[in-house]
C-alpha positions as CSV (number, residue, x, y, z in Angstrom):
1,M,-39.4,-3.6,12.3
2,Q,-35.7,-4.1,11.5
3,I,-35.0,-5.3,15.0
4,E,-37.7,-7.9,14.7
5,R,-36.4,-9.2,11.4
6,N,-32.9,-9.6,12.8
7,R,-34.2,-11.4,15.9
8,L,-36.0,-13.9,13.6
9,S,-32.9,-14.4,11.5
10,V,-30.9,-15.0,14.7
11,R,-33.5,-17.6,15.7
12,T,-33.2,-19.3,12.4
13,L,-29.3,-19.4,12.5
14,C,-29.5,-20.8,16.1
15,Q,-31.9,-23.6,15.0
16,I,-29.7,-24.4,12.0
17,A,-26.6,-24.4,14.2
18,L,-28.3,-26.7,16.7
19,L,-29.2,-29.2,13.9
20,I,-25.7,-28.9,12.4
21,A,-24.2,-29.7,15.9
22,L,-26.6,-32.7,16.4
23,T,-25.5,-34.0,12.9
24,I,-21.9,-33.8,13.9
25,V,-22.2,-35.3,17.2
26,V,-24.5,-38.1,16.2
27,R,-22.4,-38.9,13.2
28,M,-19.2,-39.1,15.3
29,N,-20.8,-41.4,17.9
30,T,-22.6,-43.7,15.5
31,P,-20.8,-47.1,15.5
32,I,-19.5,-48.6,12.3
33,L,-20.8,-52.2,11.7
34,P,-18.5,-54.7,10.0
35,V,-20.6,-55.5,7.0
36,L,-23.2,-52.7,6.8
37,G,-20.9,-49.8,7.5
38,R,-22.1,-46.7,9.4
39,I,-25.8,-46.5,10.1
40,E,-26.6,-43.0,9.3
41,F,-28.9,-41.7,12.1
42,A,-27.2,-38.3,11.7
43,T,-29.0,-37.8,8.3
44,V,-32.2,-37.3,10.3
45,F,-30.9,-33.8,11.4
46,S,-29.0,-32.9,8.3
47,Q,-32.0,-33.8,6.1
48,L,-34.3,-31.6,8.3
49,I,-32.5,-28.5,7.5
50,P,-33.3,-28.2,3.8
51,I,-36.9,-29.3,4.4
52,L,-37.4,-26.6,7.1
53,F,-35.3,-23.7,5.8
54,G,-35.0,-24.3,2.0
55,P,-32.3,-25.2,-0.6
56,V,-29.8,-22.4,0.0
57,L,-29.6,-22.7,3.8
58,G,-29.8,-26.5,3.4
59,G,-26.8,-26.6,1.0
60,I,-24.7,-24.2,3.1
61,S,-25.5,-26.2,6.2
62,A,-24.5,-29.6,4.5
63,A,-21.2,-27.9,3.6
64,V,-20.6,-26.7,7.1
65,A,-21.5,-30.0,8.7
66,D,-19.3,-32.0,6.3
67,F,-16.3,-29.7,6.7
68,V,-16.5,-29.2,10.4
69,G,-17.1,-32.9,11.0
70,W,-14.0,-33.8,8.9
71,M,-11.9,-31.2,10.8
72,I,-13.1,-32.6,14.3
73,R,-12.6,-36.1,13.2
74,G,-8.9,-35.2,13.0
75,G,-7.2,-36.3,9.8
76,G,-7.9,-38.6,7.0
77,M,-8.3,-37.6,3.4
78,F,-10.8,-34.9,2.6
79,L,-12.9,-36.1,-0.3
80,W,-14.2,-33.0,-2.2
81,Q,-16.5,-35.3,-4.2
82,I,-18.4,-36.3,-1.1
83,F,-18.5,-32.8,0.0
84,V,-20.1,-31.8,-3.1
85,L,-22.4,-34.8,-2.9
86,E,-23.6,-33.7,0.5
87,I,-24.4,-30.3,-0.8
88,V,-26.2,-31.7,-3.9
89,K,-28.2,-34.0,-1.6
90,A,-29.4,-31.2,0.6
91,V,-30.4,-29.0,-2.2
92,G,-32.2,-31.9,-3.9
93,I,-34.1,-32.7,-0.7
94,A,-35.3,-29.1,-0.5
95,L,-36.3,-28.9,-4.1
96,M,-38.1,-32.2,-3.9
97,W,-40.0,-31.2,-0.7
98,R,-41.2,-28.1,-2.5
99,G,-41.8,-29.7,-5.8
100,L,-43.7,-32.8,-4.9
101,K,-47.5,-32.1,-4.8
102,I,-48.4,-34.9,-2.4
103,K,-50.7,-33.6,0.3
104,N,-49.9,-36.4,2.8
105,K,-46.6,-35.2,4.4
106,L,-45.6,-38.6,5.7
107,I,-45.9,-40.2,2.2
108,R,-44.0,-37.3,0.6
109,L,-41.3,-37.5,3.2
110,F,-41.0,-41.3,2.8
111,L,-40.6,-41.0,-1.0
112,I,-38.0,-38.3,-0.7
113,I,-36.0,-40.0,1.9
114,L,-36.1,-43.4,-0.1
115,V,-35.0,-41.9,-3.4
116,V,-32.4,-39.5,-1.9
117,D,-30.8,-42.2,0.3
118,V,-30.6,-44.9,-2.4
119,I,-29.1,-42.5,-4.8
120,Y,-26.7,-41.1,-2.2
121,V,-25.5,-44.6,-1.2
122,A,-24.9,-45.5,-4.8
123,A,-23.1,-42.3,-5.6
124,R,-20.9,-42.4,-2.4
125,T,-19.9,-46.0,-3.2
126,W,-19.0,-44.8,-6.7
127,V,-16.8,-42.0,-5.2
128,L,-15.0,-44.4,-3.0
129,I,-14.2,-46.5,-6.0
130,D,-13.2,-43.5,-8.0
131,V,-10.6,-42.3,-5.4
132,G,-9.3,-45.9,-5.0
133,I,-10.7,-46.7,-1.5
134,I,-12.8,-49.6,-2.9
135,Q,-11.8,-51.8,-5.7
136,A,-13.9,-51.3,-8.9
137,E,-14.7,-55.0,-9.1
138,A,-16.2,-54.9,-5.6
139,F,-18.8,-52.3,-6.4
140,W,-21.8,-54.6,-6.1
141,I,-20.3,-56.3,-3.1
142,A,-19.7,-53.0,-1.4
143,L,-23.1,-51.5,-2.4
144,S,-25.4,-54.4,-1.5
145,P,-25.0,-54.3,2.3
146,R,-25.1,-50.5,2.4
147,L,-28.3,-50.5,0.3
148,I,-29.9,-53.0,2.6
149,A,-29.0,-51.0,5.7
150,T,-30.4,-47.8,4.1
151,L,-33.6,-49.4,3.1
152,V,-34.1,-50.9,6.6
153,F,-33.7,-47.5,8.2
154,V,-35.9,-45.5,5.8
155,I,-39.1,-46.1,7.7
156,P,-37.8,-45.2,11.2
157,K,-36.1,-42.1,9.8
158,T,-39.3,-41.1,8.1
159,Y,-41.3,-41.3,11.3
160,I,-38.6,-39.5,13.3
161,M,-38.3,-36.7,10.7
162,H,-42.1,-36.4,10.4
163,L,-42.4,-36.0,14.2
164,L,-39.6,-33.3,14.3
165,I,-41.3,-31.5,11.3
166,N,-44.6,-31.4,13.1
167,I,-43.1,-30.3,16.3
168,H,-41.3,-27.5,14.4
169,E,-44.5,-26.4,12.7
170,K,-46.7,-26.6,15.8
171,Y,-44.4,-24.8,18.3
172,I,-41.6,-23.0,16.6
173,R,-43.5,-21.5,13.7
174,K,-46.4,-20.7,15.8
175,E,-44.2,-18.6,18.2
176,K,-42.6,-16.9,15.1
177,Q,-46.0,-15.8,13.9
178,Q,-47.1,-14.3,17.3
């Protein structure tokens, strides 16, 4: 029985490691648009981890993805505020996923992504002002295009994440139970 439990934990760790690697690779290869900034497709993978594996593993994986991504990027200032914001975002997603009692997974996922992404964009912009990267007077100027880009990509992200969650539940959890 102990061997079976360890095999499952190795499987879970491998799944999490794969999602972290996808997050880092996609984040590093996503273009930065002049006005809108970086379009965050990588959040599809990073937001899946807390939904599939819970708040503890979600928070740890967010920390690992943010720190390893910063190391691979090679340089620049490490913003501990954004590091903490990533962890809080992952834990919040997991708690909202478990706490919302909406039966339709697609609607529940849409609401979570909408709320979390809008709050995250506003908080990240505020952190960039706090550390002096963006001028305080330009908060709304910096926030508006990022919010528009976030809102435009909420629906595609929702459908992609819904598809990946269904694939995980249908194939991976099914194998796990057998």
